[in-house]
GUKE-565454 format. One record per residue: residue in one letter; x, y, z of N, C-alpha, C in turn. Coordinates in Angstrom, 3 decimals, always signed. Example, Ala and Ser with C-alpha at 12.3 -4.5 7.8 and 13.67 -1.06 7.14 Angstrom:
REM GUKE-565454
aa	n.u	n.v	n.w	ca.u	ca.v	ca.w	c.u	c.v	c.w
A	+13.190	-5.690	+7.800	+12.300	-4.500	+7.800	+13.200	-3.300	+7.800;
S	+12.850	-2.250	+7.080	+13.670	-1.060	+7.140	+12.900	+0.030	+7.870;
This chain:
REM GUKE-565454
aa	n.u	n.v	n.w	ca.u	ca.v	ca.w	c.u	c.v	c.w
X	+123.838	+102.177	+114.341	+122.913	+102.648	+115.279	+122.530	+101.620	+116.292;
X	+122.500	+102.001	+117.545	+122.127	+100.952	+118.571	+120.672	+100.755	+118.592;
X	+120.226	+99.636	+119.030	+118.866	+99.280	+119.151	+118.445	+99.382	+120.683;
X	+117.304	+99.887	+120.849	+116.695	+100.107	+122.163	+115.325	+99.481	+122.150;
X	+114.914	+99.082	+123.356	+113.492	+98.623	+123.464	+112.685	+99.679	+124.134;
X	+111.514	+99.990	+123.508	+110.627	+100.934	+124.113	+109.284	+100.291	+124.240;
X	+108.655	+100.450	+125.348	+107.327	+99.879	+125.570	+106.317	+100.852	+125.113;
X	+105.379	+100.410	+124.192	+104.255	+101.188	+123.724	+102.992	+100.557	+124.164;
X	+101.970	+101.390	+124.288	+100.628	+100.862	+124.572	+100.177	+100.185	+123.290;
X	+99.217	+99.282	+123.384	+98.733	+98.609	+122.265	+98.102	+99.604	+121.230;
X	+97.462	+100.590	+121.736	+96.914	+101.609	+120.859	+98.055	+102.322	+120.080;
X	+99.080	+102.782	+120.755	+100.156	+103.497	+120.070	+100.843	+102.596	+119.074;
X	+101.033	+101.320	+119.436	+101.651	+100.383	+118.536	+100.812	+100.208	+117.234;
X	+99.581	+100.052	+117.438	+98.632	+99.845	+116.325	+98.621	+101.110	+115.401;
X	+98.598	+102.280	+116.068	+98.600	+103.484	+115.269	+99.918	+103.635	+114.505;
X	+101.017	+103.241	+115.107	+102.346	+103.361	+114.479	+102.427	+102.388	+113.271;
X	+101.877	+101.191	+113.447	+101.846	+100.266	+112.247	+100.967	+100.844	+111.098;
X	+99.833	+101.388	+111.422	+98.937	+101.892	+110.434	+99.632	+103.143	+109.769;
X	+100.313	+104.004	+110.545	+100.990	+105.086	+109.884	+102.164	+104.650	+108.979;
X	+102.843	+103.592	+109.364	+103.882	+103.079	+108.548	+103.330	+102.478	+107.269;
X	+102.258	+101.729	+107.366	+101.665	+101.160	+106.169	+101.099	+102.231	+105.215;
X	+100.448	+103.299	+105.669	+99.857	+104.250	+104.852	+100.896	+105.250	+104.294;
X	+101.968	+105.504	+105.031	+102.938	+106.447	+104.588	+104.112	+105.837	+103.798;
X	+104.286	+104.588	+103.974	+105.503	+103.947	+103.389	+106.778	+104.187	+104.090;
X	+106.713	+104.852	+105.207	+107.916	+105.090	+106.068	+108.024	+103.979	+107.100;
X	+109.262	+103.841	+107.581	+109.474	+102.862	+108.615	+108.903	+103.404	+109.962;
X	+108.657	+102.537	+110.906	+108.198	+102.948	+112.195	+109.231	+103.855	+112.832;
X	+110.495	+103.529	+112.629	+111.544	+104.352	+113.220	+111.528	+105.761	+112.660;
X	+111.322	+105.904	+111.349	+111.270	+107.256	+110.731	+110.089	+107.999	+111.332;
X	+108.936	+107.257	+111.494	+107.776	+107.999	+112.064	+107.977	+108.394	+113.511;
X	+108.591	+107.560	+114.283	+108.928	+107.923	+115.630	+109.886	+109.094	+115.743;
X	+110.938	+109.110	+114.892	+111.887	+110.151	+114.832	+111.183	+111.503	+114.535;
X	+110.272	+111.478	+113.570	+109.553	+112.657	+113.190	+108.703	+113.159	+114.348;
X	+108.035	+112.177	+114.990	+107.058	+112.520	+116.057	+107.845	+113.118	+117.234;
X	+109.012	+112.553	+117.543	+109.817	+113.090	+118.675	+110.323	+114.511	+118.357;
X	+110.743	+114.650	+117.125	+111.239	+115.967	+116.716	+110.094	+117.027	+116.741;
X	+108.980	+116.593	+116.318	+107.815	+117.507	+116.413	+107.445	+117.898	+117.827;
X	+107.481	+116.931	+118.728	+107.174	+117.138	+120.074	+108.223	+117.995	+120.747;
X	+109.464	+117.794	+120.324	+110.554	+118.622	+120.914	+110.357	+120.084	+120.508;
X	+110.060	+120.330	+119.304	+109.727	+121.652	+118.844	+108.531	+122.273	+119.531;
X	+107.499	+121.472	+119.746	+106.361	+121.932	+120.446	+106.637	+122.366	+121.875;
X	+107.424	+121.541	+122.624	+107.850	+121.941	+123.939	+108.699	+123.189	+123.964;
X	+109.642	+123.305	+122.933	+110.487	+124.528	+122.835	+109.635	+125.701	+122.669;
X	+108.624	+125.672	+121.795	+107.787	+126.845	+121.545	+106.971	+127.172	+122.751;
X	+106.426	+126.206	+123.469	+105.656	+126.380	+124.720	+106.527	+127.081	+125.682;
X	+107.776	+126.689	+125.915	+108.678	+127.252	+126.827	+109.056	+128.732	+126.458;
X	+109.174	+128.896	+125.140	+109.523	+130.259	+124.619	+108.289	+131.209	+124.926;
X	+107.131	+130.740	+124.647	+105.908	+131.455	+124.878	+105.733	+131.813	+126.316;
X	+106.028	+130.879	+127.198	+105.956	+131.114	+128.636	+106.933	+132.196	+129.093;
X	+108.214	+132.114	+128.536	+109.230	+133.073	+128.903	+108.813	+134.462	+128.369;
X	+108.257	+134.491	+127.200	+107.851	+135.761	+126.597	+106.723	+136.371	+127.417;
X	+105.710	+135.536	+127.831	+104.629	+136.003	+128.676	+105.201	+136.549	+130.059;
X	+106.124	+135.885	+130.606	+106.788	+136.383	+131.826	+107.416	+137.704	+131.628;
X	+108.067	+137.837	+130.509	+108.789	+139.056	+130.194	+107.825	+140.224	+130.083;
X	+106.712	+139.925	+129.445	+105.664	+140.957	+129.329	+105.030	+141.417	+130.667;
X	+105.117	+140.566	+131.633	+104.564	+140.846	+132.935	+105.403	+141.815	+133.736;
X	+106.745	+141.849	+133.327	+107.641	+142.730	+134.080	+107.840	+144.027	+133.178;
X	+107.165	+145.111	+133.626	+107.131	+146.300	+132.796	+108.501	+146.869	+132.456;
X	+109.420	+146.768	+133.419	+110.749	+147.342	+133.221	+111.519	+146.571	+132.201;
X	+111.464	+145.234	+132.273	+112.103	+144.333	+131.349	+111.451	+144.389	+129.980;
X	+110.163	+144.544	+129.941	+109.430	+144.651	+128.690	+109.758	+145.965	+127.952;
X	+110.004	+147.003	+128.670	+110.360	+148.314	+128.082	+111.837	+148.188	+127.568;
X	+112.694	+147.473	+128.259	+114.000	+147.187	+127.796	+114.004	+146.448	+126.435;
X	+113.123	+145.382	+126.451	+112.999	+144.591	+125.233	+112.571	+145.493	+124.054;
X	+111.588	+146.326	+124.269	+111.088	+147.222	+123.177	+112.174	+148.135	+122.696;
X	+112.979	+148.692	+123.653	+114.044	+149.593	+123.273	+115.156	+148.829	+122.452;
X	+115.367	+147.581	+122.885	+116.416	+146.836	+122.102	+115.885	+146.495	+120.697;
X	+114.586	+146.178	+120.573	+113.991	+145.959	+119.276	+114.146	+147.204	+118.402;
X	+113.963	+148.339	+119.008	+114.034	+149.632	+118.214	+115.450	+149.796	+117.694;
X	+116.461	+149.486	+118.569	+117.857	+149.566	+118.100	+118.132	+148.636	+116.969;
X	+117.611	+147.448	+117.070	+117.788	+146.446	+116.004	+117.130	+146.876	+114.700;
X	+115.935	+147.500	+114.835	+115.190	+147.976	+113.678	+116.078	+149.073	+112.936;
X	+116.730	+149.897	+113.758	+117.549	+150.971	+113.198	+118.750	+150.369	+112.491;
X	+119.350	+149.379	+113.208	+120.565	+148.780	+112.638	+120.264	+147.974	+111.324;
X	+119.089	+147.362	+111.251	+118.764	+146.653	+110.072	+118.484	+147.591	+108.935;
X	+117.969	+148.755	+109.216	+117.675	+149.754	+108.177	+118.958	+150.320	+107.476;
X	+120.086	+150.267	+108.222	+121.320	+150.850	+107.695	+121.813	+150.061	+106.491;
């Protein structure tokens, strides 16, 4: 694995050290988890925005509902 240098604020570094000490995990493990959590958060925010935009378009929303109905029937088979 390659090494990179990342600049952290003093507060973030101090928090990272405290988390590592209390959890028993390495700082790298904690950063990996934090980045993955943030990636998922952004993904869900974008999905929610796309869903909200879909709901604003009545024609597309009705198409979505019709497709859901088809899937519900297919699942029941």
